[in-house]
C-alpha positions as CSV (number, residue, x, y, z in Angstrom):
1,M,-42.7,-24.1,17.9
2,K,-43.5,-22.2,15.2
3,I,-42.2,-18.9,15.9
4,R,-38.5,-20.6,14.8
5,P,-38.9,-21.3,11.6
6,A,-39.7,-17.7,11.3
7,L,-37.0,-16.2,13.2
8,T,-34.7,-19.1,10.8
9,V,-35.8,-17.2,8.2
10,L,-35.5,-13.9,9.0
11,T,-31.6,-14.6,10.7
12,L,-30.9,-15.8,6.6
13,A,-32.9,-12.6,5.0
14,A,-30.4,-10.8,7.2
15,C,-27.0,-12.4,6.8
16,V,-28.3,-12.0,3.0
17,A,-28.8,-8.6,3.5
18,A,-25.5,-8.3,5.3
19,S,-23.4,-10.2,2.8
20,A,-25.0,-7.9,-0.3
21,A,-23.7,-4.8,1.7
22,E,-20.4,-6.3,1.6
23,K,-20.2,-6.3,-1.9
24,P,-18.4,-3.7,-4.0
25,L,-20.0,-1.1,-5.9
26,T,-18.7,-1.9,-9.3
27,L,-18.8,0.3,-12.4
28,D,-17.3,0.8,-15.7
29,V,-14.2,3.0,-16.2
30,W,-15.6,4.7,-19.6
31,P,-18.8,5.3,-20.9
32,G,-18.7,3.1,-23.7
33,R,-15.8,1.8,-25.5
34,P,-12.4,2.5,-24.2
35,P,-9.8,4.7,-26.5
36,G,-8.6,2.7,-28.6
37,E,-10.0,-0.6,-28.2
38,T,-10.0,-3.2,-30.1
39,G,-11.5,-6.0,-28.1
40,S,-9.3,-8.5,-29.6
41,V,-6.9,-10.3,-27.1
42,G,-10.0,-12.9,-26.4
43,E,-12.2,-13.7,-23.6
44,E,-11.2,-12.4,-20.1
45,K,-10.3,-14.8,-17.5
46,D,-8.2,-16.3,-14.8
47,T,-4.6,-17.6,-15.7
48,S,-4.0,-19.2,-12.4
49,Q,-3.4,-22.7,-12.1
50,P,-4.1,-25.1,-8.8
51,G,-1.0,-25.1,-6.6
52,K,1.2,-23.1,-8.8
53,G,2.4,-19.6,-8.0
54,L,1.4,-19.6,-4.5
55,V,2.3,-16.4,-2.4
56,A,2.8,-17.2,1.4
57,G,1.0,-20.9,0.6
58,R,-1.7,-19.1,-0.7
59,P,-3.1,-19.1,-4.7
60,L,-4.1,-15.9,-5.9
61,I,-6.1,-14.4,-9.5
62,R,-4.3,-13.8,-12.6
63,L,-6.6,-12.0,-14.4
64,A,-5.7,-12.1,-18.0
65,N,-7.3,-10.6,-21.2
66,V,-9.0,-7.4,-19.5
67,S,-11.3,-5.1,-22.9
68,T,-13.5,-3.4,-20.2
69,P,-11.9,-2.0,-17.5
70,T,-13.7,-1.3,-14.3
71,L,-13.5,0.0,-10.7
72,A,-14.7,-2.0,-7.4
73,V,-15.2,0.4,-4.6
74,Y,-14.9,-0.7,-0.9
75,K,-16.2,1.3,1.2
76,P,-15.1,0.9,5.4
77,P,-17.6,1.1,8.1
78,K,-18.9,3.9,8.1
79,E,-18.0,4.5,11.9
80,K,-14.7,4.0,10.8
81,D,-14.9,6.3,7.5
82,T,-12.1,8.8,7.2
83,G,-13.3,9.8,3.7
84,A,-10.1,9.1,2.3
85,S,-9.8,7.0,-0.7
86,V,-7.4,5.1,-2.8
87,V,-7.3,3.7,-6.2
88,I,-5.7,0.5,-6.3
89,A,-3.8,-0.5,-9.6
90,P,-2.3,-4.5,-9.3
91,G,0.5,-5.8,-10.7
92,G,1.2,-8.3,-13.4
93,G,4.2,-7.0,-15.5
94,Y,1.3,-5.0,-18.0
95,H,0.5,-9.0,-18.9
96,I,-2.1,-10.1,-15.8
97,L,-3.6,-8.7,-13.2
98,A,-2.8,-10.0,-9.3
99,Y,-6.3,-9.2,-9.0
100,D,-6.9,-10.5,-5.1
101,L,-3.2,-10.6,-4.2
102,E,-2.5,-6.9,-4.8
103,G,-6.1,-5.8,-5.5
104,T,-9.2,-6.6,-3.3
105,E,-6.7,-7.6,-0.4
106,V,-5.4,-4.1,-0.5
107,A,-8.5,-2.4,-0.4
108,E,-9.8,-4.8,2.8
109,W,-6.5,-3.5,4.3
110,L,-7.6,0.2,4.0
111,N,-11.0,-0.3,5.0
112,S,-9.5,-1.4,7.8
113,L,-8.0,2.0,8.3
114,G,-11.0,3.8,7.4
115,V,-10.2,4.6,4.2
116,T,-11.9,3.7,0.7
117,G,-10.1,1.0,-1.4
118,I,-11.1,1.0,-5.3
119,V,-10.0,-1.5,-7.5
120,L,-8.8,-0.8,-11.0
121,K,-9.4,-3.4,-13.4
122,Y,-7.6,-2.1,-15.9
123,R,-6.6,-3.6,-20.2
124,V,-4.0,-5.7,-20.1
125,P,-1.3,-7.7,-21.9
126,R,-0.4,-5.4,-23.8
127,R,-1.7,-4.9,-27.4
128,P,0.1,-6.0,-30.5
129,D,0.1,-3.0,-32.0
130,Q,1.8,-1.0,-29.4
131,P,5.9,-0.4,-29.2
132,K,7.5,-3.1,-27.1
133,D,9.9,0.3,-26.5
134,K,7.4,2.0,-24.4
135,P,4.6,1.5,-21.6
136,P,1.1,1.0,-23.1
137,V,-1.2,3.9,-23.2
138,G,-4.2,1.8,-22.6
139,P,-3.4,1.4,-18.5
140,L,-2.7,4.9,-18.2
141,Q,-5.5,6.1,-19.6
142,D,-7.7,3.5,-17.4
143,I,-6.0,5.3,-14.4
144,Q,-6.2,8.3,-15.2
145,R,-10.3,8.6,-15.9
146,A,-10.5,6.4,-12.8
147,V,-9.1,9.4,-10.7
148,S,-10.9,11.9,-12.4
149,L,-14.5,9.1,-12.2
150,T,-13.3,8.5,-8.3
151,R,-13.3,12.8,-7.2
152,S,-16.3,13.2,-9.8
153,K,-18.2,10.9,-7.8
154,A,-16.3,12.1,-4.0
155,K,-20.2,13.6,-3.0
156,E,-22.2,10.5,-4.0
157,W,-19.8,8.4,-2.3
158,G,-18.7,10.4,0.7
159,L,-15.6,10.9,-0.2
160,D,-13.0,13.7,0.4
161,P,-12.0,15.1,-3.3
162,N,-9.0,16.3,-1.7
163,R,-7.6,13.2,-0.4
164,I,-7.8,10.6,-3.6
165,G,-4.7,8.9,-3.4
166,V,-3.1,5.5,-5.7
167,L,-1.8,2.7,-4.9
168,G,0.4,0.6,-7.3
169,F,2.2,-2.7,-7.0
170,S,5.0,-3.9,-9.5
171,A,3.7,-3.3,-13.0
172,G,1.0,-1.8,-11.3
173,G,3.8,0.8,-9.4
174,H,4.8,1.9,-12.9
175,L,1.3,2.6,-13.7
176,A,0.7,5.0,-10.1
177,A,3.9,6.3,-10.7
178,S,2.9,7.3,-14.3
179,A,-0.2,8.7,-13.0
180,A,1.2,10.9,-10.1
181,T,3.8,12.3,-12.9
182,N,1.2,12.8,-15.8
183,W,-1.9,14.3,-14.3
184,D,-1.1,17.6,-16.0
185,R,-1.6,15.8,-19.8
186,R,-4.1,13.0,-20.1
187,A,-3.0,10.5,-22.5
188,Y,-6.5,10.6,-24.4
189,E,-8.9,13.2,-25.8
190,A,-11.7,14.2,-23.0
191,V,-14.7,11.7,-23.6
192,D,-17.5,13.7,-21.2
193,D,-17.5,15.8,-18.3
194,T,-16.0,13.7,-16.2
195,D,-12.7,14.4,-17.8
196,K,-13.2,18.0,-17.0
197,V,-12.5,16.8,-13.2
198,S,-8.6,16.8,-12.3
199,C,-7.0,13.4,-12.1
200,R,-3.8,14.2,-10.0
201,P,-3.9,11.9,-7.1
202,D,-3.4,13.7,-3.5
203,F,-0.7,11.2,-2.5
204,A,1.4,8.2,-4.1
205,I,1.8,4.7,-2.6
206,L,4.5,2.7,-4.8
207,V,5.1,-0.8,-3.6
208,Y,7.8,-2.8,-5.4
209,P,7.3,-0.3,-8.5
210,A,8.6,-1.8,-11.8
211,Y,10.2,0.0,-15.1
212,L,11.2,3.6,-13.3
213,A,14.9,3.2,-13.5
214,A,16.7,4.1,-17.1
215,K,18.2,1.5,-18.8
216,E,21.2,3.8,-19.4
217,G,22.3,6.4,-16.6
218,D,21.5,7.2,-13.0
219,G,18.0,8.9,-13.9
220,L,13.8,7.8,-14.3
221,T,12.5,6.7,-17.7
222,P,11.0,9.4,-19.9
223,E,7.5,9.3,-18.7
224,I,7.9,9.7,-15.0
225,R,8.1,13.5,-15.3
226,V,8.9,14.6,-11.5
227,T,8.1,18.0,-10.6
228,K,7.4,20.0,-7.1
229,E,3.7,19.6,-8.2
230,T,4.2,15.7,-8.4
231,P,2.6,14.6,-4.6
232,P,4.3,13.0,-1.5
233,T,5.1,9.2,-2.1
234,F,5.6,6.3,0.0
235,F,7.9,3.5,-1.5
236,A,8.7,0.2,-0.2
237,H,11.2,-2.7,-1.8
238,A,13.3,-5.4,-0.7
239,G,17.2,-5.0,-1.8
240,D,17.1,-8.5,-3.4
241,D,13.7,-8.2,-5.7
242,P,14.5,-9.0,-8.8
243,V,12.4,-6.2,-9.9
244,T,15.4,-3.6,-9.8
245,V,15.2,-1.0,-6.4
246,E,16.7,1.3,-8.1
247,S,13.2,2.1,-9.4
248,S,12.5,3.5,-6.2
249,V,15.7,4.5,-4.9
250,R,15.9,6.8,-8.0
251,M,12.3,8.3,-8.0
252,Y,12.5,9.1,-4.2
253,L,16.0,11.3,-5.0
254,A,14.1,12.9,-7.8
255,L,11.4,13.5,-5.4
256,K,13.7,15.4,-3.0
257,K,15.3,16.8,-5.2
258,A,11.9,18.6,-6.0
259,N,11.3,19.5,-2.7
260,V,8.7,16.6,-2.5
261,P,7.7,14.7,0.6
262,A,8.0,11.2,0.3
263,D,9.2,8.1,2.6
264,L,11.4,5.5,1.2
265,H,11.5,1.8,3.2
266,V,14.2,-0.8,1.8
267,Y,15.1,-4.3,3.7
268,A,17.7,-6.5,2.8
269,T,15.4,-8.9,1.5
270,G,12.2,-10.3,0.8
271,G,12.4,-10.8,-3.1
272,H,9.3,-9.5,-5.3
273,G,5.4,-10.0,-5.1
274,Y,4.2,-10.7,-1.9
275,G,1.5,-8.0,-1.3
276,L,-0.1,-8.2,1.8
277,R,0.7,-11.4,2.5
278,K,2.9,-11.3,6.0
279,T,6.0,-14.0,5.8
280,D,8.8,-14.0,8.0
281,E,10.6,-11.7,5.9
282,P,10.6,-7.7,7.4
283,V,9.6,-6.2,3.9
284,T,6.0,-7.8,4.7
285,T,5.7,-5.3,7.8
286,W,5.4,-2.7,5.1
287,P,1.6,-2.1,5.7
288,D,2.3,-0.9,9.3
289,R,4.8,1.5,7.8
290,C,2.7,3.0,5.0
291,A,-0.3,3.5,7.9
292,E,2.2,5.3,10.0
293,W,2.9,7.3,6.9
294,L,-0.9,7.9,6.1
295,K,-1.1,9.1,9.7
296,H,1.5,11.2,10.2
297,R,0.4,13.2,7.1
298,G,-2.8,13.8,7.9
299,L,-5.2,11.7,5.8
300,L,-6.7,9.5,8.0
301,K,-8.2,12.3,10.0
302,K,-12.5,12.3,9.4
C-alpha cells in the first residue's frame, strides 16, 4: 500500500516534466530596446471578447500593444525533426496579432511535419509618429532580426541554416513578403554580431497576404522588390477574400517573370482569416497543399 503514493508522485512528476518539455523556448528578439521603440502604445494585452469574433466556432487571441518582440521556438519530436524551420508572422492588420490562430497553431502544424515553428511576436500597432501611407518599419526590423537570430542559433537549436523559411497571414503575409524581398537591405543599423548573419529566408509561405498589390496600375507596392534572388514562394488565397486576391496573383506573376519557383493556389470562396482551422470551404485544405510543396522542394528531408 505504501508503493501507490510513491508511484502517484512519480507519475505526477513525469507529467510535469513532460509538460515543461513541451513549452517553447522564448527569447527576446532584441538585446535591448528595439530600434526606434518608444514604448508609448500601452500595456500588452489580449483584446478578444468572449463569444465574439469566433473562427470555425472557436475563439482566438487578439494580442495588442506589443513593444517587446519575442520568438517562441516550438521544436518537433526528435524522431521527426527534419532540421527545417519557419519564422511565423501572425496577421492582424498591423494593429493586433492573431497569436494562436495564425501563430501557435501554425507552429504545432509545422511540428507535425518535422519542422520547427518559430512564432514571432512583432511590434503592433503602428506607432502614431509613423507615416500612414507606408508600411510600419518596426515589424520589418523585427522579422529581419528574427531570421538572422534563428540562423545564428541554428547549431544550438539543431537547425539547418539553409532551410529557414518565413510564413505569414494577411498583414503577416505582407511582412513575410517584405522579408523575402528586402533581405539585401536591413531596415535598421546593425546592433551586434547577430546582424552580420544573413536575414534572407530560404523559402516563403504567404497565406491570404495583404497590401501587396499597388493601388494604381497592375504591379506590386514599392517595398515588394521581386528579383531572381527572391526565395521560392507558396501562396494560398480565396477569390472572394475582401483582402484582394490580386496581392497573391501579382506577386506570383512577378516571381514567374523573375524565374523564381512559386506555387499559387486560388480557391473560389473561403473569405479571410481562417488560419489552419478546417471548415467546409476547400480553401482550408491549403495546409495539405503546402505540405506537398515543402516535400516536393526537398525541405522536409532529414
